[in-house]
Each structure stands twice: as C-alpha cells, then as structure tokens.
N, C-alpha and C positions, 0 to 999 in steps of 0.2 A: 903122249907127252914122254920127253926126254929122260932119260934117268936121272941126269943129272940134274936136274929142273925138282928133284922130289924132294931133298931137303931143303930148300929155301921156302916149298910151299908149306910144310909141315912148321917151319921154322914161322911161318906170318900167322900163318893158322891160333899157332900156340900163343904167339902175342896177343893176339885179338883177342883170347878168351881168358887170360891172365890179367890183362891191365885193364884198370875201370877209366872210362871218359872222365877228362876234366867238366865240370859242371855234373855230376852223376850225386845223387843224395847219397848223403851218408847219414848211417843209425850210430847214436853213442849215448852212454848212461846221462851226459847234460842235453839231451835233448837234438833232433834230426838238421839237418842243414846239408850243406853246397859243398863239394871238392872246389877247390879251387885256389889261386896262386895267395902264398899268407897276405901279401899286400895289398892285395886288392881286398882281402878284407873289411869292412868299410861297414861301420856301424851295428858291430858284431864282438865275436871271440871266436879264438880256431881251439880246436883241439887233434894235437897231434896222436896220430898213427891210425888214424879213422880214414885212413887214402893210404892205405899197403900197398897197391899197387901202382897210383899215381908217382911222378917224379919225385924228383926230391923238390919242396919247398911248398909241395900241394897238403894243405892241410883241410880236415872238416872245418868250416865258417858256419857258424850258428847265430843266425839272431832271434833274439829272444825276451820278452819282458819282462820285467820285472817280476819275483811270487808275489805281490801285492800289486804288481800292474800299475804302480806308481811310476812309474820310468823302463829304459831301456839297458839291457844287459850288453855293458860293453868292457875287451881288454882295456883295463885303463894306461898299460904300457903304452898303446898304440893311437888312442883314441881324445880325446879332450870331451868335459862337459862343460862347453860353454855355458853359461847363463842360470848353471844348475849346482846341485851339491851330488856328490858318491856316498851310496850309501853303502856298506856291508852286510853280511850273510841272506841279500834276498835275489841272489843270481848262482847258479851252478858254476862247477870250474874251481880252477886256481883263486889265489889270492889277489891279482892282478884283473880278475873280473867281478866287478860291481859295479850296483845300480847308477845311471846317472837319471837322477831324481832334478826334474825342470818346471818349474811354476806356470799350470795351465793359463793359459789368456783365460778371462773372462770371456761369454758367449757375446756374439755381436750383440747389440740392440738393433733392433727394426728402425729404421730409421720414421721418425714419427710425418705421416704425409703434409701437415701444415706446413713442416719447417721444409721438407723438398719444395713445397708448393710457393713459400719466403722465399726461399733464394732462385729461385728461377725467376720472381718477379722483381729479386735485388738487380740479377745479372738484366735484365732486359732493360730496366731502370736506369743503368751505366750504361749500356748500349745506346740506348734512346737520344743519351747526351742533350738533354732539356734544362732548362734555367732553373728548376729546381730539384732540390737533392734527392740523391736515388731514396733513401730512406722516406723522406717526403712522398716521392712519386706511390712509392709501392702502397702507401695510408691511404694514398686516394683510390688506387685501382681497389682496396679491400672494399672501401666504403661508395665508391663509385655509383651501386645499383639502385641503392635506398637511403642515403643520405647525403643527398645532391641535390637537393631537390632547391626553391628557393628560396627558403628562409634559411637551410644548412650554407648557402651559399654567402644569404646575408651574413651570417652569423661567424665562419669562421674563413669563407670564399668556396670557390669552387673548383671542381679538380681538372687535371689537364687532360683536355680530351681526347687532344691529337697524342696523348700517351695511352689513353685507353684503347683508341680505334689502333696503334698500335702494339700494344700487348694480344687485341681477340685476332689480327691477322696472322700471330706466330700461331693460331689455336688454343691459348690457355684456355681454360673453364674456370667460372669463380666457383670458390668453396663458402660454400654453406655453414660447417661448423667444424669444431673438429671435438673433441672428447677430452674433459679435463681431468689430470692423472690423481690428484687433490679430493674432489668433490664427486666426480663422475658426472659431471653436468656435459648436455651439450654446447658448447663457448659458440655466442653468434659472432661470425668472422666478422659482417660487417659493421654491428656495433662496435667493437674490440677497435676494428680498422679507424673508425669516426671519432671517437673518441681521443682515440691514439694521436689523431692528424689535429685534434684539437688543442691538446696539450703540445704538439712539437709545434704551432704555426702561432699561438698565441699564450706566451707565458704566463705560467698560474701565478696566480695574485698574492702574495705575502702577509704574515701577521691574519689576520681576523675577516682581512679583506675576499669578495670572493670576483670572478672575471670570466670571460666566456668560455675560456679554459673548462670550469669547474662545469659551464652549464653544457658542455658536450658530453661528459660523463656522471659522475656522482649529481652534479647539481639536476641536472635534467631531470634524473631520478626521483630525485627528495622532491621538486615540485608536484612531479605528477602524483609523487605516494602521499603528499601534502592533499590534493585533490582527492583523492582516496577516500581518505580519514573523514575529510570532511562530509561524502557521501554518505558515510557509513556511520556517522558522528550520532544519528539517534539508536543506534545501537552501541555506540561504546565514545561517552562522551570522552574519554582520557586522552589523551594525545600520547602521552608517554606510553602507556599501556598499550594504546594501539599499536607502535613501534616495539614495544618488546613481541607483540602477539604475530604484526604481519610483516615488518620490515625483514628481509633479506631470510627467509625459513626454509628457505630450498623449496615452497610451492608453488606451485602456479599460481595463485590466485591474487596476489600481489600485483602491482606494479612497479616494483622494487624489490626482487628477488634474488635471491640468493647469488643467481649467475651472474645478473649485473652487478651484483658488486665483484664479481670476479675478472668482469670484464672492465670494470673503471677500476680495478687495482691494479690489474695490468699494463694497462693503459697507459697510465698514470707512473708506474714505475720506471716501465719498459720507454714511453714518450718522455720520461726527465731525463734520463741517462741518455738517449739520443740527442736530448737539447743540449747536451752537457760537455757531449765528445761525437763531434759530427762524422768522424772516422770508424765510427763503430756501424754493424749491420745486422738491422732488425732483425734477422734471421738468428745471426748467434745469440742475441738479447734473448729471443722467446726459446731458443732452442735448450738457453737458461734456466729460465722459468720452468718448461716444462721436463730438464731434466734433474730438478729440485730446487730451484729457486720459491716454489709453488708452496714451502714447507714453512715459511716466512712473508708469505709476499703481502699478506692482511697487515703485518707488524708495519713491514717498510711503506707500503701506504697511509694506512691510519696515521701511525705518527710522523712521519713525514709530510703530510698535507693538514694535520688535524692536529698535532703537537700532543694535548692532553686531555682529558674531557671537558676540560671548562673552556679552551680554545674551541675544539669542537664543537660547544655548544653557541658559542658566539657566532662562528662559520656558519653553523647551519639555521641561524635566527637571519645574515645576513644574506643569506640566498635565496630568502623567500621574502627579505621585506626590498621594495623599490631602491632604485639604487640608480647613482648618476649616467649609466647605458640604457637609453632608451629600447635599444633591440632588446636586451636581456631583458626589462622590465616588458615589454611586449610582447615577447616569449614565454617571459612566469605568469602572466595574466590567460595567456591562450595553452598552457598544460595544465595549471590548474584547474582549467572550466573543461580541458576537457575531461577530466576525470570525474572532476565535483559538477557539471551541469551548469547552466548560465548565469543562474541565481546564488554560487555558491559564495562564502561566506572568504572572502580574499584573507590572505597573510597580515596584512597592515590594519583591518579589522579586528584582529584576536586579543584578547587582554594580555597584559601582561603575565599576570598568571597562568595563562592558557599557552602562551607563548616558552614561556619559560619550562614548564608542562612536558612539550612538545619536543622541544628543543635538548630536553636533558632525555629524553626516550633515544632520542638520535643517538647522543655522546653514549648512550649507557648500552645501546645496542652493540656498535662498533668497536669499543672496546672490550665487549663481552666475546666481540667474535674472536679480537685477537686474544682473549685469554684463551680461548678455546682451541685457538691452532698453536699455542704454546705448549699447551698441556699433550697435541696429540703428540709433537715431537718428540717429547722424551720419553 
C-alpha cells in the first residue's frame, strides 16, 4: 500500500466505528425506538440526543402505547388525534407527548346466514326481470318445496316456476331453518315464506273480518288447533283452559306452537311493511327483525292485527265460522278434521258459551304473550 493512502484508510475506519446507521435501534428512559429523521417519525414521538453519532436532525423515534393501553403516545405538536381525544399523564416524554385515545369500534357482528340467503335470492329476483315484484319472487322460492300444492295454488296462487328453475340453475340450495334470537327456536323458513306470501298478495282483512291472508298464517294454525282441542276434549272440555295450557307454549306436542306464532308474527309484520312500501327489500326488513326488532314483534303483530282482547276474540270466532269464501270454508273443514277426525264437532255446532270460552282463551293467550314480551324488554 502506498504510504500516502494510510491516513485516508484510518479516517474511514474511524467514521464507520463512531457513526451509527440511520435506522438503528436507540434506547432511552422513555423506551426503545429507531434512529430516523425527525420529520419521518409519524405515529410516535422523538427523543433528542439518543442518536448522538448520527447527522443533525436524526432523533430516536419511539412508538409506544399509552400506559393503560387506551391509545397511542404521540407528539401532539406533530400529529393529530382525529376522531379522538388527547389525554395527559399516560405517556413518557415531555408535555408535548400525550395519549391519543380513539373510540374502539364495536366488534363486527357475524352476518346471519339467513340474511345472506335472502340477499342472494333478492339479487337473483331483480336479475330475473319477471312480471312479479322481486320480494314476492323471494317469498315464492321460500315456500315452493312445501307450500305449492294444489290447495295452496287455489288459496293464494302458484309460484313462478321459471324463477324457481332460474335459481336452481345458479346452484342455490334451499335453507330449511334458522335460529330465532329471542326464543332460540328453529324457525321454519318455508312456513315463514308461505305466510308472508299470503299477506303480500292477499290484502289482510280489516275490523273483525278474516280472509285468505289470515289462513296462510295464524288462521290456519288456529283451525288445526281447534281440531286438536276437539280431539282432546274428553280430557279437557273447556276450550279456554286448553288454549292457556297448550297454545304457543314452546312444546312440540301442539299444532299451534310458539314457533308457529313467531313465524306468523314475522310474516305479518314484514309482509305488511313490504305491501305498504314496494321499494323495501325483504332481506333488509328481516335483518331488522333479527337485529333487535324481535323484541317487540309480538306487540306489533297482536296489536296490529287484533287491536285489543275483545276484537281478538271476535276475529278468532269469525276465523272458525263459515263465511262467504268457499275456499276458506272448505279448507277450514279439512284442517279441523285433519286433527279432530272425520266425525269431529265443527265450530259452527259449538254452543255460544263454549265458543266464547274458547275464543276468550285465544285472546288471553295472545295478549299474555305480549305482556311477557314487554316484561322481558325492561
């Protein structure tokens, strides 16, 4: 080596030993950090003289959570705390270093598979471009496997078979049930869809009258329940007591289960909203029910359809007695005999006293459930 090159070599070695690299670790009483340019220390705060061998403007950049883990320690003079608040005494360093606390967003709720299913069906119904409303097509798909026989076609009309095939070609599989968030029951989707379809296409009767929309939901359940009572009348001759003991009690030994009432309530409430506001989406409305609307579903249904106990008793009576609709009259006899047998005592043969006792039990049970719902929500 040329003797004149020796001083330059010594100088280079000295510089490499005494000067730390930018980006190296720095340790301070306030915590460990990284040596970097002050203006590039974002999301933290800087400590002076912790990187003494680096060029001017290089400081120890520390990124540290607040002492109580409620936020991030930031240099207030160089960072904003948009959407949050500054809190003192939770961070190391000078007065300029403060804790930026921002509200923690609630954890994302898992999407209910039934709502995902409805959204998929509604999107397909819109793409299908049929001559029926998209919400109606969704309801028809929901019921097509179990509630599209000859009797249902006479009662409220058949489903759009072409739409059913359209959905099948896409590869969508039918969903049988979902868990109700209030009672923990498995809601039968086909019954919910059939009942809602009835409410949607057949305008529910007003006053104390009844019609086919009622039969697709609570009315059909009430008819079969009457047949059940007549079948068991040897053990319990009082219809009112039979209602209080068996109707909508959450046990599967009855034809008018609590699950049926849940489906009847939701189909009526959602079906009526969709009738009144055609621009609404069935998936959105059912999501409202499952996200908290279930807490007042019984009140909305019972008071919306039956008004008060006296009106409910009159409606229940009219649902059991012959009217002007021959289809409903024939269906009533079939449903009553289905549970009570061919020689069952039909409702029109009941004495006024027995009819009043039975229908009062119906009204008392419904409004009793509403009271239980109100108490649970307090």
